[in-house]
C-alpha positions as CSV (number, residue, x, y, z in Angstrom):
1,M,26.4,6.9,34.8
2,A,26.3,4.1,31.7
3,L,24.8,5.1,28.1
4,D,22.6,2.1,28.5
5,T,21.1,2.5,31.8
6,T,18.2,4.1,30.1
7,C,18.1,1.5,27.2
8,L,15.8,-1.7,27.2
9,F,18.5,-3.4,25.0
10,T,22.2,-3.7,25.6
11,L,24.0,-0.6,24.0
12,T,28.2,-1.4,22.5
13,D,30.1,1.0,20.5
14,S,28.8,-0.2,17.3
15,L,25.3,-1.0,15.8
16,R,22.5,-3.4,17.1
17,F,20.3,-4.8,14.6
18,I,17.2,-6.9,16.0
19,W,15.2,-8.6,12.5
20,E,12.1,-10.4,13.8
21,L,12.7,-13.2,11.2
22,T,9.0,-14.5,11.6
23,H,5.8,-13.7,13.5
24,R,4.9,-18.1,13.4
25,C,5.6,-19.6,17.3
26,N,5.4,-23.3,18.2
27,E,4.6,-21.7,21.6
28,S,1.4,-19.7,22.4
29,C,3.1,-17.0,25.7
30,I,0.1,-15.2,27.1
31,H,3.0,-11.8,27.1
32,C,4.2,-12.7,23.7
33,C,5.0,-8.8,22.5
34,A,4.8,-9.8,19.1
35,N,1.6,-11.3,19.2
36,A,3.2,-14.4,17.5
37,S,1.1,-17.6,16.6
38,A,1.8,-20.7,14.6
39,R,0.2,-18.8,11.7
40,G,2.8,-15.5,12.0
41,D,2.4,-13.0,9.3
42,E,3.7,-12.2,6.0
43,E,7.6,-12.7,6.0
44,L,10.3,-12.9,3.8
45,S,11.7,-15.6,1.5
46,T,15.1,-16.7,1.8
47,G,15.7,-15.2,-1.6
48,Q,14.5,-12.0,-0.4
49,I,16.7,-11.7,3.7
50,K,19.5,-12.3,1.3
51,Q,18.9,-8.8,-0.9
52,A,18.1,-7.5,2.0
53,F,21.5,-8.2,3.8
54,G,22.8,-6.8,0.5
55,N,20.7,-3.8,1.5
56,L,22.6,-3.4,4.4
57,A,25.0,-0.2,4.0
58,E,28.5,-1.0,5.0
59,R,28.3,-0.7,9.3
60,D,30.1,-1.9,11.8
61,W,27.5,-4.5,13.0
62,G,28.3,-4.9,16.8
63,S,25.4,-7.0,17.3
64,F,22.6,-8.7,15.2
65,Y,19.9,-10.3,16.9
66,A,18.1,-13.0,15.1
67,S,14.5,-13.3,17.0
68,G,10.6,-13.9,16.4
69,G,8.3,-15.2,17.2
70,E,10.2,-18.5,17.2
71,P,13.1,-18.1,14.7
72,M,13.5,-21.5,14.7
73,V,10.4,-22.9,13.2
74,R,11.7,-21.1,9.8
75,E,13.0,-24.4,7.8
76,D,15.8,-22.1,6.5
77,F,16.8,-20.8,10.5
78,L,20.4,-21.9,9.5
79,E,20.6,-21.2,6.1
80,L,20.0,-17.5,7.4
81,L,22.6,-17.4,10.1
82,Q,25.5,-18.7,7.5
83,I,24.3,-15.5,5.2
84,A,23.9,-13.4,8.5
85,S,27.9,-14.7,9.0
86,T,28.7,-13.5,5.2
87,H,27.8,-9.6,6.6
88,I,28.5,-9.6,9.8
89,P,31.3,-10.9,12.3
90,S,30.1,-14.2,13.2
91,R,30.6,-13.1,17.2
92,N,28.1,-10.9,17.0
93,I,25.4,-12.6,16.0
94,N,23.0,-14.0,18.2
95,F,19.4,-15.5,18.0
96,A,16.4,-16.4,20.6
97,T,14.4,-19.5,21.0
98,N,12.2,-20.9,23.2
99,G,14.5,-24.1,23.0
100,K,11.7,-26.4,21.7
101,A,13.6,-27.3,19.1
102,I,17.0,-27.2,19.8
103,T,17.8,-31.2,19.2
104,P,21.7,-32.4,19.6
105,R,22.0,-32.2,15.4
106,F,20.9,-28.5,15.5
107,A,23.2,-27.9,18.4
108,K,26.6,-29.2,16.8
109,Q,25.8,-27.3,13.3
110,V,25.2,-24.0,15.3
111,A,28.5,-24.6,17.4
112,G,30.1,-25.0,13.8
113,L,29.2,-21.4,13.0
114,N,30.7,-19.9,16.0
115,L,28.1,-17.8,17.0
116,G,27.9,-15.5,19.7
117,T,25.4,-16.1,22.5
118,A,21.7,-18.4,22.2
119,L,19.2,-16.4,24.1
120,V,16.3,-19.2,25.9
121,S,13.6,-18.2,27.1
122,L,11.8,-19.3,29.9
123,D,9.5,-17.7,32.6
124,G,8.7,-20.3,35.0
125,Y,10.5,-21.2,37.6
126,N,9.2,-25.0,37.3
127,P,7.2,-26.8,35.1
128,E,3.7,-25.5,36.2
129,T,4.8,-21.9,35.9
130,A,6.1,-22.4,32.9
131,K,3.1,-23.9,31.0
132,L,1.0,-21.3,32.6
133,F,2.9,-18.6,30.6
134,R,3.7,-20.4,27.7
135,G,1.1,-23.1,26.9
136,P,2.7,-26.3,26.3
137,Q,2.9,-29.1,29.1
138,T,7.2,-29.1,28.0
139,A,7.9,-25.4,27.9
140,Y,9.7,-25.8,30.7
141,N,12.0,-29.2,30.0
142,D,12.2,-27.9,26.2
143,A,14.0,-25.0,28.0
144,V,16.4,-26.3,30.4
145,N,17.3,-29.1,27.6
146,A,18.7,-26.1,25.2
147,M,20.3,-24.5,27.5
148,R,22.6,-28.1,28.3
149,L,22.4,-29.4,24.8
150,L,24.1,-25.9,23.2
151,S,26.3,-25.2,26.2
152,E,27.6,-28.9,25.6
153,E,28.7,-27.9,22.5
154,G,30.3,-24.4,23.8
155,I,28.3,-21.9,22.9
156,R,27.5,-19.4,25.2
157,V,24.0,-19.6,26.7
158,R,22.1,-16.7,28.1
159,L,18.9,-17.8,29.9
160,G,16.3,-14.8,29.5
161,V,13.9,-14.2,32.1
162,V,10.9,-12.0,32.2
163,I,9.1,-10.8,35.1
164,W,5.9,-11.1,35.7
165,A,3.4,-11.7,38.5
166,G,3.6,-15.5,38.7
167,N,7.3,-15.4,39.0
168,Y,8.6,-12.3,40.4
169,Q,8.8,-14.2,43.9
170,H,11.0,-17.1,42.7
171,L,13.8,-14.6,40.8
172,E,16.8,-17.1,42.6
173,D,15.3,-20.0,41.4
174,F,16.1,-19.1,37.9
175,A,19.8,-18.1,38.6
176,R,19.7,-21.3,40.2
177,I,18.1,-23.2,36.8
178,G,20.6,-21.0,34.4
179,Y,23.4,-22.3,36.7
180,E,22.6,-26.1,37.3
181,N,22.2,-26.3,33.2
182,G,25.2,-24.4,31.7
183,A,23.6,-21.0,31.1
184,H,26.5,-18.5,30.9
185,T,24.4,-15.3,32.2
186,V,21.0,-15.0,33.6
187,F,19.1,-11.9,32.3
188,F,16.5,-10.2,34.4
189,N,13.8,-8.2,32.1
190,W,10.9,-5.9,33.0
191,L,7.4,-7.4,31.5
192,M,6.0,-4.2,29.2
193,P,2.6,-4.0,28.4
194,V,2.9,-5.0,24.6
195,G,1.5,-7.2,22.3
196,R,-0.9,-9.6,24.4
197,A,0.9,-8.5,27.5
198,G,-0.9,-5.2,27.0
199,T,-4.4,-7.0,27.3
200,N,-3.7,-9.3,30.0
201,S,-2.6,-6.8,32.8
202,N,-3.2,-9.4,35.6
203,L,0.0,-10.5,34.4
204,Q,1.7,-7.2,35.3
205,V,3.9,-6.8,38.8
206,S,2.9,-3.2,40.3
207,P,5.7,-0.7,39.9
208,S,5.5,0.1,43.6
209,L,7.7,-3.1,43.6
210,Y,10.5,-2.5,41.1
211,L,13.1,-0.7,43.5
212,P,12.6,-3.9,45.8
213,I,12.8,-6.0,42.9
214,A,15.7,-3.9,41.6
215,Q,17.5,-4.6,44.7
216,E,16.4,-8.0,44.9
217,I,18.6,-8.8,41.6
218,L,21.4,-7.2,43.0
219,D,22.0,-9.7,45.8
220,I,21.7,-12.2,43.7
221,K,24.0,-10.7,41.4
222,S,26.7,-10.3,44.8
223,Q,25.3,-14.1,45.6
224,Y,26.1,-15.9,41.8
225,S,28.7,-13.7,41.4
226,S,31.5,-16.6,41.7
227,R,28.9,-19.2,39.5
228,V,26.7,-17.3,36.6
229,E,26.7,-13.7,35.7
230,I,23.4,-11.7,36.4
231,G,22.0,-9.4,33.8
232,Y,19.5,-7.0,33.8
233,H,18.4,-3.5,32.4
234,R,17.0,-0.5,33.3
235,F,17.0,-1.2,37.3
236,G,18.9,1.7,38.3
237,L,18.1,5.5,38.6
238,I,18.4,7.6,35.6
239,S,19.5,11.2,35.9
240,A,20.2,14.0,33.9
241,N,23.7,12.4,32.8
242,S,22.2,9.4,31.8
243,G,22.6,8.7,28.0
244,E,19.2,9.5,26.0
245,C,17.6,7.1,24.0
246,Q,19.4,5.4,20.9
247,A,16.5,4.5,18.8
248,G,17.3,4.6,15.0
249,R,20.9,5.5,15.7
250,R,22.6,2.6,17.1
251,I,19.7,0.7,17.5
252,L,17.9,-0.6,14.3
253,H,14.8,-3.2,14.2
254,C,13.3,-5.0,11.3
255,L,9.7,-6.8,11.1
256,P,9.6,-10.5,9.3
257,D,8.2,-8.3,5.7
258,G,11.2,-5.7,5.7
259,T,10.0,-2.8,7.4
260,V,12.5,-1.3,9.6
261,T,11.8,0.2,12.2
262,P,14.4,2.8,15.1
263,C,13.5,0.0,18.1
264,S,11.2,-2.9,18.3
265,W,10.0,-1.4,21.7
266,L,9.5,1.9,20.2
267,Y,7.6,-0.2,17.1
268,K,5.5,-1.8,19.8
269,A,4.7,1.1,21.4
270,D,4.0,3.4,18.8
271,P,3.2,1.6,15.3
272,T,3.2,4.7,13.1
273,M,7.6,4.0,13.9
274,A,8.0,1.9,10.9
275,S,9.7,3.0,7.3
276,R,7.1,2.6,4.6
277,K,10.4,0.9,1.9
278,K,11.2,-2.8,2.8
279,L,15.0,-3.5,3.7
280,H,15.0,-6.2,0.7
281,E,13.9,-3.1,-1.7
282,A,15.8,-0.4,-0.8
283,P,19.1,0.4,0.6
284,L,19.5,1.3,4.3
285,D,20.8,4.5,4.1
286,E,17.3,5.4,1.9
287,I,15.1,3.9,4.4
288,L,16.7,6.2,7.1
289,Q,15.9,9.1,5.7
290,E,12.2,8.6,6.0
291,E,10.0,10.3,8.5
292,P,9.9,7.5,11.2
293,F,13.7,8.0,12.0
294,C,13.6,11.7,11.7
295,N,10.7,12.2,14.0
296,V,13.1,10.2,17.0
297,Q,15.5,13.0,16.8
298,R,12.5,16.0,16.6
299,I,11.4,14.5,19.5
300,I,14.2,13.7,21.5
301,D,15.3,17.7,20.9
302,Q,11.8,18.2,22.2
303,R,12.2,16.8,25.3
304,R,15.7,18.3,25.5
305,Q,14.1,21.9,25.0
306,K,11.0,20.7,27.6
307,G,13.4,19.7,30.4
308,V,12.5,16.4,31.1
309,G,15.2,14.4,31.1
310,P,16.8,11.4,29.3
311,G,14.8,8.5,28.9
312,C,14.0,5.3,27.3
313,L,10.5,7.0,24.5
314,A,9.1,3.3,24.5
315,V,8.5,3.0,27.7
316,C,7.6,7.0,28.2
317,K,5.2,6.6,25.5
318,L,3.9,3.5,27.2
319,F,3.5,4.2,30.8
320,T,2.9,7.9,30.5
321,G,1.1,8.3,27.3
322,S,3.3,10.8,26.2
323,Y,6.8,10.9,24.6
324,M,7.0,14.2,26.8
325,G,6.5,12.3,30.1
326,Y,8.9,11.6,32.7
327,D,10.8,8.2,32.6
328,P,9.6,6.4,35.4
329,L,12.6,5.8,36.4
330,Y,14.0,9.7,36.4
331,D,15.1,10.2,39.9
332,G,13.3,12.1,41.8
333,K,10.4,13.0,38.9
334,G,9.6,9.5,37.7
335,A,6.1,8.1,38.7
336,W,7.8,5.0,40.2
337,V,10.6,6.4,42.2
338,R,8.8,9.3,43.8
């Protein structure tokens, strides 16, 4: 079974770095895992981010993912991508956006950087549901327009879809929308109860539908195999042979103020999992000696000793209330697959 069966991220043979460059946003999504807002939180300056990249130890960064908030609200966003490309191969640099600020000029500029993938988020299958989920009346058209503009410039586009109560009966519509508007991949993600989604319980889809939805996604993947790639995480059973959580080992995450965590989802499930030193103040190797990163390995060792099997630590914490609980997808014992 693939190593990333347990993981909420796509893993590669090298390291993945997720950087929330800002918690400011030009939308007001009712599920936002970062609690982003128009004002946001403290964030690093351009110069401090340049220092932070200098403090990244020489490592094989297989994937650098710039996210937010909405990273494009930063006026220096293009400059930050250029800074990143001096430390990381440009094709390994990816960014997320809701599409609202994508213009023909920006699309051309990004194309010139020869980056990896632009992830465009859309969770409504029509303008009405997109507005309900994201706020602006134009949310649907903004995302569709962004996909078209970026793909027309030769940029690889991934349409990212969060599965929630308002769209789970319309998943095939997203495959069609992605295909018709130039997306290379349509990627489905289960809604995690963190941030605003943690207080808006009406957004959640019943876990009893998890496996039927997984099968539907597999059917869509087969149906659209010659048109658009269909991707997903954790829509299969986890066994004793599945890979263990890679938080803090093959996955690292940075907050807007330079705080480093073992994994963005793990930090959102447990905010104590955060460094004391900031990335623009200390080398990464020094930060990785701090307690949160050591604690992750201790938890994994304790799970192994207790015999609860592999699992995503964030998912276990959020859905069982304990790091020692069975992953909900653990075959035969997880709460969603018994």
